[in-house]
N, C-alpha and C positions, 0 to 999 in steps of 0.2 A: 487474615489481610480478608480482604471484600469481595466475594465473586468475581469472578467476571464477564458478565452479560451476555449472553451471544448474539449478536447487532449486526452477524453475515446474513446475509450479502453485505455489503456496503455499496449504494450505487454500481457498477459494473467490472467493480475488478473483483477479481478470485473470490471467490470462497475460501481455499486452501491455505490462506495466508497466514491465519491463526484468528484465536479471538482477540487476542490483546492489539495488534495487528489491524485491524481491523479497528477495533475500536478505538486505539488513539491517530491512527488515519482520519476518521471519520472527524474527529473533536481539531481535527488540527485542519478542517473544509477541504483536508484530498476523497472525495467521491464520484469522482468517477476517474478515469483512463487519460483523455483529456485532461487535469488537471494535473497527477501522478506524471506526465509528462512533461511539465511542467518546472517537475522537482528535480537535482539531480540525484545521483545514486551517495552521494552524502549527507545532502539533506537530508534524506527518508531513513539513514542511518543513523543521523540524533536525536530521529521520535525513538522515542520509548518504545519498544515493544519492538521495533522494525529492525530485523536484524539479516543477514547472510541470508539462508531459505528463501524469509518475505520476497528480499532484494529479487534472489531465481525468480519466482513466482512471477514475481511481479513483473517483470523483464520480460520475461515468453508469452505475459497477457500483450502487454504494449507492442511484441515483435510481431504476431496473429494479427496487430489492428495497425497495420502502419507507422507507426511509434516507437520510442525509444525515450528514454531518460534526458536531462538537457545536461547540458556539455560545465553548465557553470553554477 
């Protein structure tokens, strides 16, 4: 298996979400909390490497910035 490049941080996303989650979110064009807020938890969980821990961390960061995940 190829090593996962350390591309953290991605935009203003928290660097604690994990290398794979950061890489995959970046590949899907999600590189900011504003872009993150336009996606639902379900949509994000469908992305390889984005699991419950990343969702929790991202949710906390969104809340600290007055944002939330999309409802749809």
